[in-house]
C-alpha positions as CSV (number, residue, x, y, z in Angstrom):
1,M,-95.8,92.3,-104.9
2,K,-92.4,94.0,-105.2
3,N,-92.1,94.8,-101.4
4,K,-92.8,90.7,-100.8
5,W,-89.9,89.8,-103.1
6,I,-87.6,92.4,-101.2
7,A,-88.6,91.0,-98.1
8,A,-87.5,87.5,-99.1
9,F,-84.3,88.7,-100.4
10,V,-83.4,90.3,-96.9
11,L,-84.4,87.1,-95.4
12,L,-82.1,85.4,-97.5
13,I,-79.0,87.7,-96.7
14,L,-80.0,87.4,-92.8
15,L,-80.1,83.3,-93.4
16,A,-77.0,83.5,-94.6
17,F,-75.2,85.4,-91.8
18,V,-77.2,83.2,-89.1
19,S,-75.6,80.1,-90.7
20,L,-71.9,81.2,-90.3
21,T,-71.7,78.5,-87.5
22,D,-69.4,75.6,-86.6
23,T,-70.9,72.9,-89.0
24,G,-68.9,70.0,-87.6
25,F,-66.4,70.0,-90.3
26,A,-63.3,69.5,-88.2
27,A,-60.0,68.5,-89.7
28,E,-59.6,65.4,-87.9
29,S,-63.2,64.2,-88.7
30,F,-62.3,63.5,-92.4
31,S,-59.6,60.9,-91.1
32,D,-62.4,58.5,-89.6
33,P,-61.1,55.0,-89.7
34,N,-64.5,53.9,-90.1
35,I,-64.8,55.6,-93.7
36,N,-65.0,53.2,-96.6
37,G,-63.5,54.6,-99.6
38,A,-65.4,52.4,-102.2
39,D,-68.9,53.3,-100.2
40,T,-68.0,56.9,-100.2
41,A,-67.1,57.0,-103.8
42,W,-70.4,55.3,-104.9
43,M,-72.6,57.4,-102.6
44,L,-70.6,60.6,-104.2
45,A,-71.9,59.5,-107.5
46,A,-75.4,58.1,-106.3
47,T,-75.8,61.8,-104.9
48,G,-75.3,63.4,-108.2
49,L,-77.6,60.8,-109.9
50,V,-80.5,61.5,-107.8
51,L,-79.9,65.4,-108.4
52,L,-80.2,64.8,-111.9
53,M,-83.6,63.2,-111.5
54,T,-84.9,66.6,-111.2
55,P,-83.8,68.4,-114.5
56,G,-85.1,64.8,-116.1
57,L,-88.2,65.5,-114.2
58,S,-88.5,68.8,-115.8
59,F,-88.1,67.5,-119.4
60,F,-90.4,64.8,-118.8
61,Y,-93.2,67.0,-117.3
62,G,-92.1,70.1,-120.0
63,G,-92.4,67.8,-123.1
64,M,-96.1,67.0,-122.1
65,V,-97.8,70.3,-121.6
66,S,-98.7,72.7,-124.3
67,R,-96.2,75.2,-125.7
68,K,-97.3,78.3,-123.8
69,N,-96.7,76.5,-120.5
70,V,-93.3,74.5,-121.0
71,I,-90.8,77.1,-119.3
72,S,-93.2,77.6,-116.4
73,T,-93.7,73.6,-115.9
74,M,-90.0,73.1,-116.0
75,L,-89.0,75.8,-113.9
76,Q,-91.3,74.5,-111.1
77,S,-89.0,71.6,-111.0
78,F,-85.7,73.3,-111.2
79,I,-86.8,76.0,-108.2
80,C,-87.2,73.2,-105.9
81,M,-83.3,72.6,-106.4
82,G,-83.1,76.1,-104.8
83,I,-85.7,76.2,-102.2
84,I,-85.5,72.8,-100.8
85,T,-81.9,72.5,-100.7
86,L,-81.7,75.5,-98.2
87,L,-84.9,74.5,-96.3
88,W,-83.1,71.2,-95.6
89,V,-79.7,72.9,-94.3
90,V,-81.5,75.2,-92.0
91,V,-84.2,72.5,-90.1
92,G,-85.4,69.8,-92.9
93,F,-82.6,67.3,-92.3
94,S,-83.0,67.6,-88.5
95,L,-87.0,67.0,-88.7
96,A,-86.4,64.3,-91.0
97,F,-83.1,62.5,-89.1
98,G,-82.7,64.4,-85.8
99,D,-83.3,62.9,-82.3
100,S,-86.5,61.2,-82.9
101,I,-89.6,62.8,-81.0
102,G,-92.2,60.0,-80.5
103,G,-90.9,58.0,-83.6
104,F,-92.9,60.6,-85.7
105,V,-90.6,63.5,-86.2
106,G,-87.1,64.5,-85.6
107,D,-85.9,67.4,-83.3
108,P,-85.5,70.7,-85.2
109,R,-82.6,71.4,-83.2
110,T,-80.6,68.3,-83.6
111,Y,-78.7,69.3,-87.2
112,A,-80.0,73.0,-87.3
113,F,-78.0,74.8,-90.0
114,F,-76.1,71.5,-90.6
115,K,-74.6,71.6,-87.3
116,G,-72.7,68.5,-86.5
117,V,-73.2,67.2,-89.8
118,G,-69.4,66.7,-90.9
119,G,-67.1,64.6,-92.5
120,A,-67.1,61.7,-89.6
121,T,-69.4,58.6,-89.9
122,Q,-72.5,58.2,-87.6
123,A,-73.3,54.8,-86.6
124,D,-77.0,54.6,-86.9
125,L,-77.5,56.4,-90.2
126,A,-74.1,56.5,-92.1
127,P,-71.8,53.9,-90.7
128,T,-69.0,53.9,-93.5
129,I,-69.5,57.4,-95.2
130,P,-69.3,61.0,-94.1
131,F,-72.3,61.9,-92.6
132,V,-72.6,65.2,-94.5
133,L,-72.5,62.9,-97.6
134,F,-75.8,60.9,-95.9
135,A,-77.5,64.3,-95.5
136,L,-76.6,65.5,-99.1
137,F,-78.0,62.2,-100.6
138,Q,-81.2,62.4,-98.8
139,M,-81.4,66.0,-99.6
140,K,-82.1,65.1,-103.3
141,F,-85.0,62.9,-102.2
142,A,-86.6,65.9,-100.6
143,I,-85.8,67.9,-103.5
144,I,-87.7,65.7,-106.2
145,T,-90.7,64.8,-104.2
146,P,-92.5,68.4,-104.5
147,A,-91.2,68.6,-108.0
148,L,-93.3,65.6,-108.7
149,I,-96.3,67.1,-107.4
150,T,-96.2,70.2,-110.0
151,G,-97.5,67.7,-112.9
152,S,-100.9,67.8,-111.2
153,F,-101.7,71.5,-111.4
154,A,-99.5,72.2,-114.5
155,E,-100.7,75.1,-116.8
156,R,-103.2,76.8,-114.1
157,V,-100.8,77.4,-110.8
158,R,-99.4,80.7,-109.6
159,F,-95.6,80.2,-109.3
160,S,-95.4,82.6,-106.2
161,S,-98.1,80.5,-104.3
162,F,-96.6,77.2,-105.4
163,M,-93.1,78.1,-104.0
164,L,-95.1,79.2,-100.7
165,F,-96.5,75.7,-100.5
166,I,-93.6,73.7,-101.1
167,I,-91.9,75.0,-97.8
168,P,-94.6,73.8,-95.2
169,F,-95.2,70.6,-97.4
170,S,-91.5,69.8,-97.0
171,L,-91.4,70.7,-93.2
172,L,-94.9,69.0,-92.4
173,V,-95.3,66.3,-94.7
174,Y,-92.1,64.9,-96.2
175,S,-89.8,65.5,-93.3
176,P,-91.9,63.7,-90.7
177,L,-92.7,61.0,-93.1
178,A,-89.2,60.4,-93.9
179,H,-88.5,60.2,-90.1
180,M,-91.2,57.6,-89.5
181,T,-90.0,55.5,-92.6
182,W,-86.1,55.6,-92.2
183,H,-85.0,57.0,-88.8
184,P,-83.9,54.0,-86.7
185,E,-86.6,55.0,-84.1
186,G,-89.2,56.1,-86.9
187,F,-93.0,54.7,-86.1
188,L,-93.5,53.0,-89.6
189,R,-89.9,51.6,-89.6
190,Q,-90.4,50.2,-85.7
191,W,-93.7,48.8,-86.7
192,G,-91.9,46.8,-89.6
193,V,-92.7,48.6,-92.7
194,L,-90.4,48.1,-95.2
195,D,-89.2,50.9,-97.9
196,F,-86.0,50.6,-99.5
197,A,-85.9,53.7,-101.5
198,G,-89.0,55.8,-101.2
199,G,-92.3,54.4,-102.3
200,T,-94.0,55.6,-99.5
201,V,-91.9,58.9,-98.6
202,V,-91.4,60.2,-102.1
203,H,-94.1,58.5,-104.2
204,M,-97.3,58.1,-102.4
205,S,-96.9,61.5,-101.0
206,A,-96.5,63.2,-104.0
207,G,-99.3,61.4,-105.6
208,F,-101.7,62.0,-102.5
209,A,-100.8,65.5,-102.6
210,A,-101.1,65.8,-106.4
211,I,-104.8,64.6,-106.1
212,S,-105.3,67.1,-103.2
213,A,-103.9,69.9,-105.2
214,A,-106.4,68.9,-108.6
215,L,-109.4,68.9,-106.5
216,L,-108.7,72.0,-104.9
217,L,-107.5,74.0,-108.1
218,G,-110.4,72.5,-110.1
219,R,-110.2,71.6,-114.1
220,R,-108.3,73.8,-116.8
221,K,-110.6,75.7,-119.0
222,S,-109.1,73.3,-121.8
223,H,-109.7,70.2,-119.9
224,G,-111.3,67.6,-121.8
225,L,-110.4,69.2,-125.3
226,A,-107.9,67.7,-127.4
227,H,-104.5,68.1,-126.3
228,K,-101.3,67.9,-128.1
229,P,-97.9,67.7,-126.1
230,Y,-95.5,70.3,-126.9
231,N,-92.4,68.1,-127.5
232,V,-92.4,64.4,-127.1
233,P,-88.6,64.1,-127.7
234,F,-88.3,66.0,-124.5
235,V,-90.5,63.6,-122.7
236,L,-88.1,60.7,-124.2
237,L,-85.3,62.7,-122.9
238,G,-86.8,63.2,-119.8
239,T,-87.4,59.7,-119.1
240,G,-83.8,58.8,-120.1
241,L,-82.4,61.1,-117.3
242,L,-85.0,59.8,-114.8
243,W,-84.1,56.0,-115.6
244,F,-80.5,56.8,-115.4
245,G,-80.6,59.1,-112.2
246,W,-82.9,56.1,-110.4
247,F,-79.8,53.9,-110.2
248,G,-78.7,56.4,-107.7
249,F,-82.2,56.7,-106.3
250,N,-82.5,53.0,-105.5
251,A,-79.0,51.3,-105.5
252,G,-78.0,54.4,-103.6
253,S,-80.2,53.4,-101.0
254,A,-77.8,50.6,-100.1
255,L,-75.9,53.4,-98.6
256,G,-72.6,51.7,-99.8
257,A,-70.9,49.7,-102.9
258,N,-72.3,46.2,-101.7
259,A,-74.5,43.6,-102.8
260,D,-77.9,45.1,-102.1
261,A,-76.7,48.2,-104.2
262,A,-76.0,45.8,-107.0
263,L,-79.5,43.7,-106.4
264,A,-81.3,47.1,-106.2
265,F,-79.6,48.4,-109.6
266,A,-80.8,45.2,-111.4
267,T,-84.2,45.1,-109.9
268,T,-84.7,48.9,-111.2
269,T,-83.6,48.5,-114.6
270,I,-85.7,45.1,-115.1
271,A,-88.8,46.6,-113.5
272,S,-88.9,49.5,-115.4
273,A,-88.2,47.6,-119.0
274,A,-91.0,45.3,-118.2
275,A,-93.3,48.0,-117.3
276,M,-92.4,49.9,-120.5
277,M,-93.4,47.0,-122.5
278,A,-96.6,46.0,-120.5
279,W,-97.8,49.7,-121.0
280,V,-97.2,49.7,-125.0
281,L,-98.4,46.1,-125.0
282,Y,-101.8,46.7,-123.1
283,D,-102.1,49.9,-125.2
284,A,-101.8,47.9,-128.4
285,A,-104.1,45.4,-127.1
286,M,-106.7,48.1,-126.4
287,G,-106.6,49.4,-129.8
288,R,-104.2,52.3,-128.9
289,K,-101.4,53.3,-131.0
290,V,-97.6,52.5,-129.6
291,S,-96.5,55.8,-128.5
292,G,-93.2,57.5,-127.3
293,L,-95.4,59.0,-124.5
294,G,-97.0,55.7,-123.6
295,A,-93.5,54.1,-123.6
296,S,-92.0,56.7,-121.4
297,I,-95.0,57.0,-118.8
298,G,-94.6,52.9,-118.5
299,A,-91.0,52.9,-117.8
300,V,-91.4,55.8,-115.1
301,V,-94.6,53.8,-113.7
302,G,-92.0,50.7,-113.6
303,L,-89.5,52.7,-111.4
304,V,-91.8,54.3,-109.1
305,A,-93.1,50.6,-108.2
306,I,-90.0,48.9,-107.7
307,T,-88.5,51.8,-105.4
308,P,-89.9,50.5,-102.4
309,A,-89.0,46.8,-103.1
310,A,-85.6,47.4,-104.8
311,G,-83.5,45.6,-102.5
312,F,-86.0,43.1,-101.0
313,V,-87.0,41.3,-104.0
314,T,-85.5,39.1,-106.5
315,V,-84.8,39.7,-110.0
316,G,-88.1,37.6,-111.3
317,Q,-90.4,39.3,-108.9
318,S,-89.2,42.7,-110.1
319,L,-90.3,41.8,-113.4
320,F,-93.7,40.9,-112.0
321,I,-93.8,44.1,-110.1
322,G,-93.3,46.4,-113.3
323,V,-95.9,44.6,-115.7
324,A,-98.4,44.7,-112.8
325,A,-97.7,48.5,-112.2
326,A,-97.9,49.3,-115.7
327,I,-101.4,47.5,-116.3
328,V,-102.8,49.0,-113.0
329,S,-101.5,52.5,-113.6
330,N,-102.7,52.5,-117.3
331,I,-106.3,51.3,-116.2
332,V,-106.5,54.0,-113.6
333,V,-105.5,56.7,-116.0
334,Y,-108.2,55.5,-118.3
335,Y,-110.8,55.8,-115.5
336,K,-109.3,58.9,-114.1
337,N,-110.0,60.8,-117.8
338,K,-113.7,59.8,-117.6
339,T,-113.9,61.7,-114.0
340,G,-114.1,65.6,-113.8
341,I,-110.4,65.5,-111.9
342,D,-107.9,67.4,-113.6
343,D,-104.7,65.9,-112.7
344,T,-103.0,67.4,-115.6
345,L,-100.1,64.8,-116.1
346,D,-101.9,61.8,-114.1
347,V,-99.4,62.1,-111.1
348,F,-101.7,60.2,-109.0
349,P,-102.4,57.4,-111.6
350,C,-98.7,57.1,-112.1
351,H,-96.8,58.0,-108.9
352,G,-99.4,57.4,-106.4
353,V,-100.9,54.1,-107.8
354,G,-97.2,53.1,-108.7
355,G,-96.4,53.8,-105.4
356,I,-99.2,51.7,-103.7
357,V,-98.5,49.0,-105.9
358,G,-95.2,48.8,-105.2
359,M,-95.6,48.8,-101.4
360,I,-98.2,46.3,-101.6
361,L,-96.1,44.0,-103.5
362,T,-93.2,44.5,-101.4
363,G,-95.4,43.1,-98.6
364,V,-95.9,40.1,-100.9
365,F,-92.2,39.7,-102.1
366,A,-89.9,40.9,-99.4
367,Q,-87.2,38.0,-98.7
368,D,-88.1,36.1,-95.8
369,V,-91.0,38.2,-94.5
370,G,-93.4,38.4,-97.4
371,L,-96.4,37.0,-98.0
372,I,-95.1,34.3,-100.6
373,Y,-92.8,33.0,-97.3
374,G,-95.9,32.0,-95.4
375,E,-95.7,35.4,-93.6
376,W,-98.7,37.7,-93.1
377,E,-97.4,40.7,-90.5
378,T,-95.4,42.5,-93.1
379,F,-98.1,42.2,-95.7
380,L,-100.8,43.4,-93.3
381,K,-98.7,46.4,-92.2
382,H,-98.2,47.5,-95.6
383,L,-101.9,47.3,-96.4
384,A,-102.3,49.6,-93.3
385,A,-99.5,51.7,-94.0
386,V,-100.9,52.7,-97.5
387,F,-104.1,53.9,-95.7
388,L,-102.2,55.8,-92.8
389,V,-99.8,57.4,-95.3
390,G,-102.4,58.3,-98.2
391,G,-104.8,59.7,-95.2
392,F,-102.0,61.7,-93.7
393,T,-100.8,63.0,-96.9
394,F,-103.9,63.8,-98.6
395,G,-105.3,65.7,-95.8
396,L,-102.4,67.7,-94.4
397,S,-101.6,68.4,-98.2
398,Y,-105.1,69.5,-98.8
399,L,-104.9,71.8,-96.1
400,L,-101.4,73.3,-96.6
401,F,-103.0,74.1,-100.2
402,K,-105.7,75.8,-98.6
403,V,-103.7,78.1,-96.4
404,S,-101.2,78.8,-99.2
405,N,-104.3,79.6,-101.2
406,F,-105.5,82.0,-98.4
407,F,-102.1,84.0,-98.6
408,I,-101.6,83.9,-102.4
409,P,-104.4,82.9,-104.5
410,M,-103.0,79.4,-106.2
411,R,-104.6,79.6,-109.4
412,V,-103.9,82.2,-112.0
413,K,-106.7,84.2,-113.5
414,D,-108.5,83.2,-116.8
415,V,-106.9,85.8,-118.9
416,A,-103.4,84.5,-117.7
417,E,-104.4,81.0,-118.5
418,D,-105.3,81.9,-122.1
419,Y,-101.8,83.7,-122.5
420,G,-99.7,80.7,-121.0
421,L,-97.8,80.9,-117.7
422,D,-94.4,81.3,-119.5
423,I,-95.4,84.7,-120.3
424,T,-97.9,85.7,-117.4
425,Q,-95.9,84.0,-114.8
426,H,-92.0,84.6,-116.0
427,G,-92.3,87.0,-118.9
428,E,-90.9,84.7,-121.2
429,S,-91.9,82.8,-124.3
430,L,-91.0,80.3,-126.7
431,S,-92.4,82.2,-129.5
432,K,-90.2,84.1,-131.5
433,S,-93.0,86.3,-132.9
434,T,-94.0,87.4,-129.1
435,T,-92.3,91.0,-129.1
436,P,-90.9,92.2,-125.4
437,E,-93.7,94.9,-125.8
438,K,-96.5,92.5,-126.3
439,I,-95.2,90.4,-123.4
440,A,-95.4,93.4,-121.1
441,E,-99.0,94.2,-122.5
442,M,-100.2,90.7,-121.8
443,I,-98.6,90.2,-118.0
444,K,-100.0,94.0,-117.6
445,E,-103.6,92.6,-118.8
446,A,-103.2,89.1,-116.7
447,G,-102.5,91.1,-113.7
């Protein structure tokens, strides 16, 4: 194991030397007359907001798991900010937004190591902001997507195997899907599928990957037993950070300080508020307590569902989308819990199903081309896209999990699951009574 980490460290050093190439930051590129100061300022802020969502997600997930798995669960989100950032610079951005190869993936040579990604604008992708800013904004979407998946296998995944998995997932699932959906020559975009900020690219892909992980890894030993979340205030804090960051996620996808951004800002917060209230009121109607956990999950489901529609629908329609998504997801969570599937933190019922509802309702409400305007084509294509994206993401993710599991077993041993991943995977513990000697003993026993 030690030799593997040494090899990874050496590879990172070599990567740093290889990347010492011209990245296109010529001084004159920053004087591009097409750069709009207001758009650039807003997109700088939006990019920071989207990055904040990943730490927010770590609190959201971390508060839901048991005490012995909090650090591990949070770190799984944080580590994505390191791995995916480097991967995006090396080749991920090229695969997502490079010269199109058949409308399915970008040429990996186009922007390798951010070559040519500089301070000038780019007519097709970033007409009023520096191209490097567009690349960095899109990077944050690539970061949070694999982080979302982690909730499905929380409390039982081997950390090294997870790190191995997210590399091919980002390159073979996320980047091609981003290309097909958002590149001007992408297959889904050319076909007429609308996804304003990532209903398919981020949430459906994470949701279907999550269910494939849950099926492959099997149930936790504690599955079906009464579970007490470690820290509900963590969940509330994470929800607040996600809601705040989502303004960058959705309104930033307008790529400028304009009316589309303002509309997306409004529909985002209204859908989330409507979903939160629908979730807790539905719980109350079913005889369950109104809880902080329920309010938080409902708010996030609303954010997920409005993501593909944010810039295409009215405020009133966003309210309907939030309510509909919350009720559907709540029902799916209830019935999922009656099965043997152990999607620990309900990633598929909330993100996968929320994304599906959002995509379908985008086809219903999208201005001028939606079903309510008498147009069937967009709606039918969105229905088809749900099956295409779902099948592509589920099938390929399952295969990648199997491959990762072949090289490094993904599931920890039973004894490691008993002791908790914080100690056995990271040598850290929230318990003050656990001495360093005891931690070392537990790590040795867990293998």
